[in-house]
N, C-alpha and C positions, 0 to 999 in steps of 0.2 A: 671391737670383737662383736659377730653374735652368740647370740643362742638359741639352738637345736629347740623349737616346738612340741609336743604333744603328737601335732598332725606332723610334723614334719618327720617327725620320725616313726610312726607309724602308715605314713606312707614311702617309706624306704624301708621298713618293713614286708611292706607289702608286695613290695618290686623284691624284692632278695627272696620270699619265698616263692612269687610266683619261675621264676627260675628256676629255684633248686628242685621246684613242682616237675616241670620240666621236663627237664635234666631226670629228676628219679622216675616218673609215671611217664612221658610221653602223652602231654594232653593239658588238661585244662585242672584248672583249679577250684577250685570251693571255697573260701575263707569268709570265718563267723567273726564276727565283733560280740562284743557285753562291754554297755554300759554300763556305770554303776558310781554311787554318788552315797559312803555312808556316813555317817557323828564319829569324829577325830574316835571321840571312847571305843567306838566297836571298827576300827579298820584296819587294825594287827589282827583281827578275830576272822573277817574279810576274806583276808588274804590266805591264815591257814587255813580256811574253809579249799578256797582255790585248790593250796597246795596238795593238800591228803587225801580234798575228796572228790573234783571237778576231776581236773586234771588229770588221774589215774585214771577216774571213768573214761575222759576222751581218748587216752590213749589209748585202748582198747577197741577203737574205732578204726578199719582198716582205712589207711590211707594218712593217719593222723599223722602230722609231723611234727610240730610242737607249739609250746602256747607260752605264754607269757602275760608279764602285768603292767602294766601302767599306773605309776598313782603322782597325786599331785594333791598338794595343799591351795583348795580356793577356797572363795568366803565362805561359802553354803556347808562345811566339808575338806572332807577328801576322794578327789573321785579317783576314780577305777578304770579300766582300759584292758579288756583281755581281751 
């Protein structure tokens, strides 16, 4: 049994959002992704900032559909993709 990788999940999500965008707006989509690395001690603070500050600000942009956070532990700390 294989497990889904962070990149696999990202590709599936991107395809689903493209379909939703096309159905809702009948056109193209811009998809933005941020990648970050945090020390384990500060990882929860980073998630809290995204949820309390960044995502609410993004939701005010016309045409904005969704935002999510992917998180995984790596050797250098905690990696994020949002």
